[in-house]
FILONU-994484 format. One record per residue (C-alpha): x, y, z; residue in three letters; residue number from 0. Coordinates in Angstrom, 3 decimals. Each point is the difference from the previous one (the first is absolute). Example, Ala and Ser with C-alpha at 12.3 -4.5 7.8 and 13.67 -1.06 7.14 Angstrom:
REM FILONU-994484
         u         v         w  code  pos
    12.300    -4.500     7.800   Ala    0
     1.370     3.440    -0.660   Ser    1
END
This chain:
REM FILONU-994484
         u         v         w  code  pos
    -1.123    16.254    47.668   Unk    0
     0.309    -2.567    -2.787   Unk    1
    -3.110    -0.014    -2.235   Unk    2
    -0.506    -3.083    -2.107   Unk    3
    -2.657    -0.553    -2.675   Unk    4
    -1.136    -3.592    -0.635   Unk    5
    -1.828    -0.272    -3.304   Unk    6
    -2.597    -2.731     0.298   Unk    7
    -2.047    -1.164     3.018   Unk    8
    -0.095    -3.713    -0.736   Unk    9
     1.951    -2.523     2.170   Unk   10
     3.435     0.996    -1.386   Unk   11
    -0.650     3.707     0.680   Unk   12
    -1.419    -0.496     3.451   Unk   13
     2.692    -2.453     0.947   Unk   14
     2.607     2.560    -1.138   Unk   15
    -1.653     2.664     2.170   Unk   16
    -0.094    -2.436     2.909   Unk   17
     3.713    -0.801    -0.376   Unk   18
     0.853     3.696    -0.026   Unk   19
    -1.931     1.005     3.109   Unk   20
     0.890    -3.056     2.118   Unk   21
     3.771     0.432    -0.422   Unk   22
     2.026     1.724     2.755   Unk   23
     2.884     1.583    -1.954   Unk   24
    -1.873     2.960    -1.488   Unk   25
    -2.748     0.920     2.536   Unk   26
    -0.924     3.299    -1.574   Unk   27
    -1.801    -1.335    -3.077   Unk   28
    -3.428     0.577    -1.620   Unk   29
    -1.445    -2.278    -2.654   Unk   30
    -2.638     1.154    -2.469   Unk   31
    -1.683    -2.913    -1.793   Unk   32
    -1.394     1.302    -3.283   Unk   33
    -2.405    -1.914    -2.219   Unk   34
    -1.667     0.788    -3.309   Unk   35
    -3.234    -1.466     1.364   Unk   36
    -1.970     1.631     2.862   Unk   37
    -0.006    -3.380     1.742   Unk   38
     3.013    -1.720     1.604   Unk   39
     1.152    -3.664     0.002   Unk   40
     0.714    -0.511    -3.728   Unk   41
    -0.543    -3.563    -1.193   Unk   42
    -1.213    -1.042     3.419   Unk   43
    -3.107     2.070    -0.723   Unk   44
    -0.109    -0.295    -3.771   Unk   45
     1.729    -3.305    -0.777   Unk   46
    -0.995    -2.503     2.718   Unk   47
    -3.237    -1.794    -0.897   Unk   48
    -3.006     1.195     2.031   Unk   49
    -0.593    -3.461     1.484   Unk   50
     3.496    -0.153     1.439   Unk   51
    -0.942     1.786     3.184   Unk   52
     2.994    -1.233     2.005   Unk   53
     2.528     1.440    -2.452   Unk   54
    -1.989     3.198    -0.324   Unk   55
     0.131     0.370     3.821   Unk   56
     3.676     0.836    -0.546   Unk   57
    -1.356     3.498    -0.508   Unk   58
    -0.262     0.220     3.783   Unk   59
     3.776    -0.442     0.356   Unk   60
     0.725     2.501    -2.763   Unk   61
    -2.427     2.433     1.641   Unk   62
     1.991    -0.069     3.224   Unk   63
     3.020     1.290    -1.857   Unk   64
    -1.894     2.680    -1.914   Unk   65
    -1.473     1.312     3.264   Unk   66
     3.456     0.392     1.615   Unk   67
     0.655     3.558     1.174   Unk   68
     3.010     0.355    -2.299   Unk   69
    -1.743    -1.425    -3.104   Unk   70
    -2.455     1.949    -2.149   Unk   71
    -2.108    -1.574    -2.713   Unk   72
    -0.838     2.310    -2.922   Unk   73
    -2.174    -1.566    -2.699   Unk   74
    -1.023     1.509    -3.393   Unk   75
     3.578     1.101    -0.671   Unk   76
     1.137    -0.629    -3.599   Unk   77
     3.679    -0.812    -0.455   Unk   78
     1.498    -0.352    -3.433   Unk   79
    -1.530     1.268    -3.242   Unk   80
    -2.182     2.048     0.248   Unk   81
     0.681     0.493     3.719   Unk   82
     3.052     0.752     2.146   Unk   83
     3.422    -0.899    -1.400   Unk   84
     3.022    -1.331     1.902   Unk   85
     1.639     3.488     0.113   Unk   86
    -3.139     1.612     1.366   Unk   87
    -0.305    -2.655     2.692   Unk   88
     3.656     0.505     0.953   Unk   89
    -0.679     3.709     0.451   Unk   90
    -2.707    -0.874     2.561   Unk   91
     1.582    -3.082     1.687   Unk   92
     3.495    -1.001     1.093   Unk   93
    -0.435    -3.465    -1.459   Unk   94
    -2.525    -1.825    -2.197   Unk   95
    -0.704    -3.729    -0.031   Unk   96
    -1.991    -1.300    -2.942   Unk   97
    -2.206    -3.002     0.909   Unk   98
    -2.172     0.197    -3.113   Unk   99
    -0.269    -3.759    -0.720   Unk  100
    -0.458    -1.438    -3.446   Unk  101
    -2.828     1.856    -1.597   Unk  102
    -0.721    -1.891    -3.183   Unk  103
    -0.586    -3.601    -1.083   Unk  104
     2.114    -2.123    -2.337   Unk  105
    -1.319    -0.894    -3.417   Unk  106
    -0.107    -3.398    -1.623   Unk  107
     1.319     1.402    -3.315   Unk  108
    -2.170    -2.274    -2.169   Unk  109
    -2.486     0.699    -2.850   Unk  110
    -3.491     0.879     1.070   Unk  111
     0.995     1.113     3.484   Unk  112
    -1.809     3.343    -0.460   Unk  113
    -3.289    -1.404    -1.280   Unk  114
    -3.174     0.959     1.931   Unk  115
    -0.387    -2.331     2.951   Unk  116
     3.771    -0.466     0.461   Unk  117
     1.096     2.112     2.946   Unk  118
     2.655     0.220     2.667   Unk  119
    -0.847    -1.692     3.332   Unk  120
     1.191     3.184     1.757   Unk  121
    -2.985     1.809    -1.562   Unk  122
    -2.362    -2.685     1.355   Unk  123
     1.601     0.284     3.456   Unk  124
    -0.252     3.833    -0.105   Unk  125
    -3.698    -0.318    -0.960   Unk  126
    -1.064    -2.224     2.832   Unk  127
     2.273     1.830     2.486   Unk  128
    -1.580     3.397    -0.827   Unk  129
     3.211     1.680    -1.128   Unk  130
    -1.094     3.522    -1.013   Unk  131
     1.978    -0.172    -3.233   Unk  132
    -2.222    -2.914    -0.952   Unk  133
    -3.274     1.826     0.578   Unk  134
    -0.911    -0.152    -3.728   Unk  135
     1.034    -3.655    -0.339   Unk  136
    -2.822    -2.518    -0.505   Unk  137
    -0.070    -3.781    -0.027   Unk  138
    -3.398    -1.476    -0.886   Unk  139
     1.100    -3.647     0.513   Unk  140
    -2.249    -1.196    -2.786   Unk  141
     2.638    -2.574    -1.036   Unk  142
    -0.740    -3.687     0.512   Unk  143
     3.718    -0.815     0.117   Unk  144
     2.776     2.195     1.342   Unk  145
     3.767    -0.535    -0.374   Unk  146
     2.564     1.270     2.491   Unk  147
     3.484    -0.138    -1.457   Unk  148
     2.547    -0.468     2.841   Unk  149
     0.449    -2.082     3.097   Unk  150
     0.912     2.491     2.730   Unk  151
    -1.991     1.227     3.012   Unk  152
    -1.662     2.764    -2.040   Unk  153
    -1.188    -2.607    -2.501   Unk  154
    -1.407    -2.119     2.851   Unk  155
    -1.779     3.077     1.412   Unk  156
    -1.545     0.786    -3.314   Unk  157
    -1.128    -3.636    -0.549   Unk  158
    -1.489    -0.063     3.474   Unk  159
    -1.870     3.289    -0.440   Unk  160
    -1.425    -1.164    -3.284   Unk  161
    -1.236    -3.180     1.724   Unk  162
    -1.359     1.505     3.221   Unk  163
    -3.659     0.845     0.393   Unk  164
    -1.073     3.584     0.699   Unk  165
    -1.695    -1.051     3.209   Unk  166
     3.316    -1.141     1.376   Unk  167
     1.575     3.374    -0.757   Unk  168
    -2.835     2.247     1.295   Unk  169
     1.668     0.194     3.396   Unk  170
     3.241     1.394    -1.545   Unk  171
     0.800     3.588    -0.993   Unk  172
    -0.451    -0.774    -3.683   Unk  173
    -1.885     2.841    -1.706   Unk  174
    -3.533    -0.505    -1.241   Unk  175
     0.804    -0.049    -3.744   Unk  176
     2.326    -3.021     0.059   Unk  177
    -2.182    -1.729     2.565   Unk  178
    -2.990     0.305    -2.341   Unk  179
     2.025    -1.165    -2.986   Unk  180
     1.044    -3.149     1.945   Unk  181
    -3.584    -0.608     0.912   Unk  182
    -0.913     0.045    -3.677   Unk  183
     3.078    -1.952    -1.122   Unk  184
    -0.483    -2.757    -2.575   Unk  185
     3.564    -1.375     0.409   Unk  186
    -0.092    -3.779     0.395   Unk  187
     3.569    -0.980    -0.824   Unk  188
     3.164     1.762     1.152   Unk  189
     3.298    -1.130    -1.510   Unk  190
     3.271     0.913     1.747   Unk  191
     2.862    -0.855    -2.359   Unk  192
     3.793     0.031     0.457   Unk  193
     2.738    -0.564    -2.526   Unk  194
     2.139    -1.921     2.505   Unk  195
    -0.656    -2.783     2.445   Unk  196
    -1.609    -0.093     3.477   Unk  197
     3.347    -0.032     1.812   Unk  198
     0.845     3.420    -1.534   Unk  199
    -3.375     1.659     0.654   Unk  200
     0.210     3.199     2.088   Unk  201
    -3.195    -0.421     2.032   Unk  202
     0.123    -0.741     3.727   Unk  203
    -1.577    -3.144     1.436   Unk  204
    -2.464     1.989     2.095   Unk  205
    -1.298     1.850    -3.120   Unk  206
    -0.128    -3.250    -1.997   Unk  207
    -1.980    -1.917     2.655   Unk  208
    -2.617     2.722     0.086   Unk  209
    -1.109    -1.018    -3.515   Unk  210
    -0.975    -3.381     1.377   Unk  211
    -2.187     1.504     2.725   Unk  212
    -2.307     2.040    -2.265   Unk  213
    -3.634    -1.070     0.275   Unk  214
    -1.469    -1.785    -3.040   Unk  215
     3.326     0.064    -1.809   Unk  216
     2.112    -2.906    -1.386   Unk  217
     3.765     0.331    -0.501   Unk  218
     1.192    -2.007    -2.973   Unk  219
     3.629    -1.033    -0.455   Unk  220
     1.360    -2.352    -2.685   Unk  221
     2.284    -2.682     1.487   Unk  222
     1.909    -0.368    -3.276   Unk  223
     0.986     3.679     0.066   Unk  224
     1.315    -0.222     3.560   Unk  225
     1.994    -3.071    -1.011   Unk  226
     1.883     2.027    -2.592   Unk  227
     1.727     1.855     2.879   Unk  228
     3.220    -1.781     1.022   Unk  229
    -0.572     1.027     3.630   Unk  230
    -3.530    -1.371     0.107   Unk  231
     0.861    -3.625     0.848   Unk  232
     2.775     0.955     2.414   Unk  233
    -0.590     3.499     1.387   Unk  234
     2.467    -0.462     2.836   Unk  235
     2.458     2.420    -1.480   Unk  236
    -2.506     2.828    -0.279   Unk  237
    -0.411     2.826     2.522   Unk  238
    -2.733    -0.663     2.593   Unk  239
    -2.591     2.071    -1.827   Unk  240
     0.658    -1.946    -3.226   Unk  241
    -0.443    -3.327     1.788   Unk  242
    -3.254     1.102     1.558   Unk  243
    -1.285     1.283    -3.379   Unk  244
     0.750    -3.343    -1.603   Unk  245
    -1.798    -1.810     2.814   Unk  246
    -3.156     2.133    -0.498   Unk  247
     0.071    -0.329    -3.766   Unk  248
     0.515    -3.790     0.254   Unk  249
    -3.147    -0.319     2.081   Unk  250
    -2.004     2.012    -2.578   Unk  251
     1.430    -1.981    -2.840   Unk  252
    -1.028    -3.313     1.529   Unk  253
    -3.557     1.250     0.459   Unk  254
    -0.010     1.314    -3.557   Unk  255
     1.143    -3.356    -1.314   Unk  256
    -2.742    -1.755     2.014   Unk  257
    -2.626     2.356    -1.474   Unk  258
     1.391    -0.476    -3.533   Unk  259
    -0.360    -3.743     0.366   Unk  260
    -3.777     0.371     0.395   Unk  261
    -0.674     3.083    -2.145   Unk  262
     0.662     1.594    -3.358   Unk  263
     3.539     1.211     0.384   Unk  264
     2.932     1.035     2.169   Unk  265
    -1.545     3.324     0.911   Unk  266
    -3.508    -1.186     0.684   Unk  267
    -1.509     1.151     3.265   Unk  268
    -3.157     1.134     1.769   Unk  269
    -1.514     3.023    -1.689   Unk  270
    -3.553    -0.255     1.211   Unk  271
    -1.556     3.198     1.361   Unk  272
     2.642     2.700     0.298   Unk  273
     2.735    -2.577     0.262   Unk  274
     3.278     0.843    -1.728   Unk  275
     3.173    -1.723    -0.989   Unk  276
     3.528     1.288     0.428   Unk  277
     2.509    -1.659    -2.379   Unk  278
     3.662     0.141     0.945   Unk  279
     2.103    -0.651    -3.134   Unk  280
     3.775    -0.196    -0.292   Unk  281
     2.670    -0.131    -2.727   Unk  282
    -2.067     2.085    -2.369   Unk  283
     1.477     3.210    -1.519   Unk  284
    -2.442     2.514    -1.543   Unk  285
     0.872     0.802    -3.608   Unk  286
    -3.126     1.791    -1.248   Unk  287
    -3.247     1.450     1.267   Unk  288
    -2.677    -0.940    -2.523   Unk  289
    -3.027     2.151    -0.844   Unk  290
    -1.046     3.074    -1.923   Unk  291
    -1.251     3.540     0.549   Unk  292
    -2.970    -1.298     1.952   Unk  293
     2.164    -1.706     2.609   Unk  294
     2.205    -2.993     0.815   Unk  295
    -1.187    -3.555    -0.473   Unk  296
     3.044    -2.121     1.033   Unk  297
     3.712    -0.068     0.661   Unk  298
     2.370    -2.179    -1.923   Unk  299
     2.739    -1.639     2.057   Unk  300
     3.113    -1.997    -0.852   Unk  301
     0.779    -2.976     2.124   Unk  302
     3.342     0.415     1.731   Unk  303
     2.384    -2.395     1.778   Unk  304
     2.814     0.519     2.537   Unk  305
     3.330     0.827    -1.662   Unk  306
     2.095    -1.377     2.843   Unk  307
     1.296     3.513     0.999   Unk  308
    -3.000     1.338     1.875   Unk  309
    -1.821     1.265    -3.074   Unk  310
    -2.244    -1.488    -2.662   Unk  311
     0.157    -0.604    -3.720   Unk  312
    -2.794    -0.294    -2.564   Unk  313
    -1.091    -3.335    -1.367   Unk  314
    -1.832     1.172    -3.110   Unk  315
    -3.270    -1.417     1.372   Unk  316
    -2.853     2.525     0.343   Unk  317
    -3.284     0.180     1.833   Unk  318
    -2.846     2.510     0.036   Unk  319
    -1.915     0.840     3.176   Unk  320
    -3.298     1.820    -0.372   Unk  321
    -0.463     3.250     1.848   Unk  322
    -1.929     3.252    -0.440   Unk  323
     2.068     1.740     2.690   Unk  324
     3.809    -0.107     0.218   Unk  325
     1.836     1.462     2.938   Unk  326
     3.789     0.040    -0.158   Unk  327
     1.815    -0.321     3.337   Unk  328
     3.633    -0.342    -0.934   Unk  329
     1.560     2.492     2.396   Unk  330
     0.424     3.690     0.706   Unk  331
     2.625     2.415    -1.315   Unk  332
     1.358     3.317     1.291   Unk  333
    -0.300     3.103    -2.148   Unk  334
     2.475     2.839    -0.490   Unk  335
    -0.425     3.137     2.131   Unk  336
     1.259     3.350    -1.291   Unk  337
     3.218     0.989     1.710   Unk  338
     0.975    -3.497     1.030   Unk  339
     2.278    -2.431    -1.879   Unk  340
    -1.740    -3.126    -1.156   Unk  341
     1.106    -3.486    -1.097   Unk  342
    -2.303    -1.057    -2.821   Unk  343
     1.185    -3.605     0.210   Unk  344
    -0.940    -0.513     3.654   Unk  345
    -2.702     2.688     0.272   Unk  346
     1.688     1.417     3.096   Unk  347
     2.022     3.033     1.101   Unk  348
     3.748    -0.666     0.220   Unk  349
     1.184     0.139     3.612   Unk  350
     2.593    -1.115     2.488   Unk  351
    -1.561    -0.991     3.300   Unk  352
    -2.923     2.325    -0.756   Unk  353
     2.090     3.008    -1.118   Unk  354
    -1.110     0.979    -3.505   Unk  355
     2.898    -0.207    -2.521   Unk  356
     0.393     2.198    -3.038   Unk  357
     2.853    -1.149    -2.245   Unk  358
     1.318    -2.043     2.924   Unk  359
     0.102     2.902     2.466   Unk  360
    -2.515     0.610     2.842   Unk  361
    -2.622     2.653    -0.607   Unk  362
     0.219     2.098     3.174   Unk  363
    -3.053    -0.308     2.267   Unk  364
    -1.949    -2.367    -2.308   Unk  365
    -0.805    -3.562     0.959   Unk  366
    -2.306    -2.918    -0.965   Unk  367
    -1.690    -2.880     1.791   Unk  368
    -2.484    -2.678    -0.913   Unk  369
    -0.789    -1.313    -3.488   Unk  370
     1.465     2.993    -1.856   Unk  371
     3.325    -0.921     1.764   Unk  372
     0.046    -3.793    -0.304   Unk  373
    -2.723    -0.857    -2.492   Unk  374
    -3.440    -1.539     0.619   Unk  375
     1.082    -2.868     2.136   Unk  376
    -0.738    -1.395     3.446   Unk  377
    -3.035     0.367     2.281   Unk  378
    -1.089     2.984     2.141   Unk  379
     2.468    -0.869     2.749   Unk  380
     2.913     0.040    -2.445   Unk  381
    -0.320     3.784    -0.037   Unk  382
     1.091     0.292     3.613   Unk  383
     3.729    -0.997    -0.360   Unk  384
     0.093     1.880    -3.287   Unk  385
    -1.257     3.169     1.670   Unk  386
     2.429    -0.464     2.939   Unk  387
     2.969    -0.149    -2.366   Unk  388
    -1.018     3.238    -1.727   Unk  389
    -0.618     1.722     3.346   Unk  390
     3.488    -1.015     1.176   Unk  391
     1.528     1.544    -3.083   Unk  392
    -1.958     3.223     0.417   Unk  393
     0.878     0.295     3.692   Unk  394
     3.709    -0.602    -0.761   Unk  395
    -0.226     2.901    -2.442   Unk  396
    -1.858     2.245     2.526   Unk  397
     2.950     2.290     0.870   Unk  398
     0.282     1.033    -3.671   Unk  399
    -3.763     0.246    -0.480   Unk  400
    -0.595     2.193     3.091   Unk  401
     1.983     2.897    -1.557   Unk  402
    -2.691     0.264    -2.667   Unk  403
    -2.111     3.153     0.559   Unk  404
    -3.555    -1.193    -0.419   Unk  405
    -2.821     2.313    -0.876   Unk  406
    -2.733     1.136     2.345   Unk  407
    -2.455    -2.373     1.644   Unk  408
    -0.342    -2.905    -2.470   Unk  409
    -3.811     0.157    -0.171   Unk  410
     0.117     3.708    -0.833   Unk  411
     2.680    -0.651    -2.586   Unk  412
    -2.079    -2.756    -1.593   Unk  413
    -3.036     2.205    -0.226   Unk  414
     2.103     2.829    -1.475   Unk  415
     1.203    -2.554    -2.620   Unk  416
    -3.657    -0.563    -1.016   Unk  417
    -0.769    -3.094     1.988   Unk  418
    -3.162    -0.441     2.104   Unk  419
     1.123    -2.481     2.688   Unk  420
    -2.501    -2.185     1.849   Unk  421
     1.374    -0.305     3.604   Unk  422
    -0.779    -2.769     2.419   Unk  423
    -3.262     1.531     1.247   Unk  424
    -1.180     0.017    -3.652   Unk  425
     0.722    -3.726    -0.235   Unk  426
    -1.981    -0.514     3.219   Unk  427
    -2.892     1.877    -1.500   Unk  428
     0.143    -2.376    -3.011   Unk  429
    -0.091    -2.976     2.339   Unk  430
    -3.064     1.429     1.762   Unk  431
    -1.716     0.635    -3.312   Unk  432
     0.624    -3.569    -1.194   Unk  433
    -1.400    -1.407     3.268   Unk  434
    -3.061     2.215    -0.351   Unk  435
    -0.545    -0.970    -3.599   Unk  436
     0.245    -3.671     0.918   Unk  437
    -2.614     0.420     2.752   Unk  438
    -2.368     1.596    -2.482   Unk  439
     0.399    -3.115    -2.212   Unk  440
    -0.589    -2.414     2.859   Unk  441
     3.647    -1.079    -0.184   Unk  442
     3.254     0.655     1.871   Unk  443
     2.483     2.588    -1.257   Unk  444
    -0.160     0.387    -3.768   Unk  445
     2.724     1.784    -1.951   Unk  446
    -0.630     3.239    -1.829   Unk  447
     0.972    -0.873    -3.592   Unk  448
     0.884     3.343    -1.637   Unk  449
     2.178     3.070     0.379   Unk  450
    -2.872     2.448     0.417   Unk  451
    -1.610    -2.045     2.805   Unk  452
     3.312    -0.446     1.848   Unk  453
     1.024     3.652    -0.255   Unk  454
    -3.443     1.266     0.945   Unk  455
     0.047    -2.237     3.078   Unk  456
     3.462     1.277     0.866   Unk  457
    -1.146     3.619    -0.290   Unk  458
     2.445     0.557    -2.867   Unk  459
    -2.081    -0.323    -3.196   Unk  460
     2.138     0.629    -3.044   Unk  461
    -1.947     0.534    -3.242   Unk  462
     3.178    -0.610    -2.021   Unk  463
    -0.007    -3.735     0.925   Unk  464
END
C-alpha cells in the first residue's frame, strides 16, 4: 500500500489526487487530502466571486474526486509552523505533495501603502468570500471613490463587487455581513488602474465584459490612453484574448468619447440614483498613496509609456486620483514552509518535474504542484497538466517510496500528533448547516464565516482557534 498525502484541497491538490488514483501502474494507492481549513476546494470556495456560479460549480467535479473510495479528505490539519513538519508527515505517509498555493499578496512598495484605507485586494476577497481567517475583517464601504490597483481578473472581480447592488447578490452564498455592507455602500466611482497598456492586461474577455452588463453602471475608458498602446490600432499580432479585450475596450472608449462631447469631462457618466461609474485607466504607475492617520485621500500616479521591449518607462508627468479606499491587486506570492527549500526570487519551491530539490538533489518522497511549484500563473484548468506531471514523477519513484515503513493508520497518527481532523462527514455537516442557516435568512445556502461556527457544525469545535 502506497500512502500519499496531498497538502491542499484546491484544484491543484484535487487534480493531483485524481491523477494518482486514475493511473494503472500503481493500483495499491491511497491518497489523503489534507487541508488547514475544515472545508475543501481552496480558492474555488474562497477566491471565486460569489456571483460566478458557473465557476463555483466546479466544486461538483472536485467533490467527485474527494468522494472516491481511495481518497480521504481531512480538514482542520495544520501543516508547517506551528503544525506538522515535513519529517513528521514523512513518518506517516510514503510521499507528500505540497499544493499550498501562493498564500500572500504582493506589495506595491510605495510610500503610504500602509495608511488606513489602503488594503490588499486579497483581504477584500476573503471578506466577501467568508474565509474564516477574515472573520474579524470589516469593510464599511463609506468611501465615495475606490481605487483598485491592477488589471487582472481579481481586480475585475473586486471592481465588479464594489459596483454590484446587494439585491443582486442576495441569491449567492455571500455572508450577511458583507451583503449588508454592500447594501449601505456609498461608493460611486471605482477606478481600476494599470501601469501598462490594455494589450498587456491580464483579465479575460469574459470577466471584462461583465463590467459592461452591471445595472445602472457606466464603464469609462479614455481613447487617448488606449491609443498609447502600439497594439491598439493593429491588434492582429496579439493572442486571441488580447484582440477580444481590445475590441471590448474600443467600444467603451467610443461611448465614453461620445459622452464627453456632451458633458463635463472624459469620465462623465450617469450617476443618478445608485448609478456608479467604473473607470478603466492605463499607463499609470502608482508612486505614492496620499493621506494621513485618518485614512487615504488619493493615489499619485506617474504617466508611463511603452519602452519598446514589453515594459514601460516613466514620463515624469503625474496625476492624482481621489479615493478613500485603495485595494492593491498586483498578484500573489508563495511563502516559505518550514522544512522545504524556497526560492525567494520566484516565490516557489525549487523542483524538477514536481520533485522537490534541495541543493539540486531530489528530496525523497516530497513533491509540489500548483502555484507553489510554478508561481501564480494560469487559470484553474492550468493546474491539471501541472498536477499530472507531478503525479507521473511520484509514480515513477513508487518502487523506492514503497519501502518506507509508514506509521499506523494515518488518521490515528495525525490525532496522536495533536491534530483534530475534520473528515468528509464533518464537511457534509458544514454544508447542511450552511443550507439551514440560509433558509432561516430567507436565502439559499449562506457560508458560515468563522472558525468557531465551522468547527461546531462539523462536530469538532476547537477552542484554540
